[in-house]
C-alpha positions in Angstrom: 45.3 97.4 96.7 42.8 96.4 99.2 43.6 96.2 102.9 41.9 94.0 105.7 39.3 93.1 103.5 37.8 97.2 102.6 38.1 98.5 99.6 40.6 100.9 100.4 43.3 102.4 98.1 46.5 103.1 99.4 48.0 106.4 97.7 50.0 109.1 98.9 48.7 112.3 99.1 50.6 113.2 95.6 52.5 110.3 93.4 56.5 110.5 93.2 58.4 111.9 90.4 62.2 111.9 90.1 63.2 115.1 88.8 66.0 116.2 90.5 68.7 114.0 92.4 71.5 115.0 94.6 74.7 112.8 94.6 77.3 113.2 97.4 80.3 112.7 96.0 83.9 113.0 97.7 86.0 110.8 94.8 86.2 107.6 96.3 85.3 104.5 94.9 82.0 104.2 97.0 81.0 107.7 95.7 81.4 107.3 92.1 79.3 103.7 92.4 76.7 106.0 93.7 77.0 108.2 91.0 76.4 105.6 88.4 73.9 104.7 90.4 72.3 108.4 89.4 73.0 108.7 86.4 70.9 105.0 85.9 68.0 106.3 87.6 68.3 109.7 86.1 68.2 108.5 82.6 65.0 106.4 83.5 63.0 109.1 84.8 64.9 112.1 82.8 65.8 113.8 85.9 68.4 116.2 86.6 71.9 115.1 88.6 73.6 118.1 91.1 76.8 116.2 92.4 77.8 117.9 96.1 81.7 117.3 95.6 82.4 118.6 99.6 85.9 119.5 100.4 86.4 119.1 104.3 88.4 121.7 106.1 91.7 121.3 107.0 93.0 122.2 110.3 96.1 124.3 110.5 98.6 123.3 112.8 100.3 124.9 115.6 98.1 128.1 115.0 95.8 128.7 118.4 92.0 129.2 117.6 89.1 130.9 119.6 88.1 129.8 123.2 90.3 126.8 122.4 89.0 125.2 119.1 91.6 125.0 116.7 91.1 127.4 113.8 90.0 125.5 110.1 91.6 126.3 107.2 89.3 125.3 103.9 92.2 126.7 100.5 95.6 126.0 101.4 97.4 127.7 98.9 99.7 125.2 96.3 101.5 127.6 93.5 99.1 129.8 93.5 96.4 127.5 93.5 93.9 126.4 96.0 94.4 122.5 97.4 90.3 122.2 96.6 90.1 124.4 93.4 92.2 121.4 92.5 90.5 118.2 93.7 87.6 120.2 92.5 89.2 120.4 88.8 89.7 116.8 89.4 86.9 115.7 90.7 85.1 117.6 88.2 87.0 115.9 84.9 86.0 112.5 86.3 82.5 113.0 86.4 82.4 114.8 83.0 83.8 111.5 81.4 80.7 109.9 83.9 78.6 111.8 82.3 80.0 112.6 78.9 78.7 108.7 78.1 74.7 109.6 79.0 72.6 112.5 78.1 72.0 113.2 81.4 71.1 117.1 83.0 73.8 117.8 85.4 75.4 120.1 87.8 78.3 120.3 89.9 78.9 121.8 93.3 82.0 122.4 94.7 81.3 122.9 98.6 83.7 123.9 101.8 82.3 121.9 105.3 80.9 119.2 107.2 79.9 116.6 104.4 76.4 115.5 106.1 74.9 118.9 106.1 75.9 120.0 103.2 74.8 117.1 101.1 71.6 118.3 102.8 71.9 122.0 102.2 72.4 121.0 98.6 69.2 119.2 98.0 67.0 122.0 100.9 68.2 124.6 97.9 67.4 122.3 94.9 64.1 120.5 96.2 65.2 117.8 95.0 63.7 114.6 95.0 66.5 111.4 95.9 69.7 112.1 97.5 72.4 109.0 96.5 75.2 108.6 98.5 78.2 105.8 98.4 78.9 104.1 102.2 81.6 101.8 102.8 82.2 99.6 105.8 82.6 102.6 109.1 85.5 102.0 110.9 86.4 102.0 114.3 86.4 105.8 115.0 83.4 106.1 112.5 81.2 103.6 114.6 82.8 105.2 118.0 81.5 108.9 117.0 78.4 108.5 115.8 78.4 106.8 112.4 79.2 107.4 108.8 78.4 110.1 106.1 75.5 108.0 104.3 73.9 107.5 107.9 73.7 111.6 108.9 72.3 112.1 105.3 70.0 109.9 106.0 68.8 111.2 109.5 68.8 114.4 108.2 67.1 114.6 104.7 64.0 115.6 103.7 63.5 113.9 100.9 64.3 110.4 100.7 68.0 109.0 100.5 69.3 106.2 98.7 72.6 104.4 99.7 74.4 102.5 97.5 76.6 99.9 98.7 79.7 99.0 96.2 80.0 95.6 94.5 82.0 92.9 96.8 85.8 92.5 95.6 
């Protein structure tokens, strides 16, 4: 492609490849649309998918924390099984059902923490070429407090980020 009448060719320092895709997943409709889009891309590029399923820590009620901050408890016992484990098993079952229809290489990473940081960390650990996240219309608090997970991931990621919008209706 010539620019400004010259014979310059626009080329990046390397050819972009899509080998590893990280998908932020939380079991919601928007995250499922993101996973479906990632599967489509992985099929075309013969890429691997890493599903980053992040559970947000649940605040303990009525328990004082250090320095005035409330403590967080990530595993809430429920019949001897942690709530996060039950949630991840449900998500993993749904995710496996989606992958069963494809021959896409994939891994599941169940994490506890702040979603933006955890998704970006997984992408860095796997040296991902792309992060795919879903989005929805942010509520009042998200707009006031600084945005959504998809916005946070797009700001902090060291690789490209695809934000998938669910279909209308």
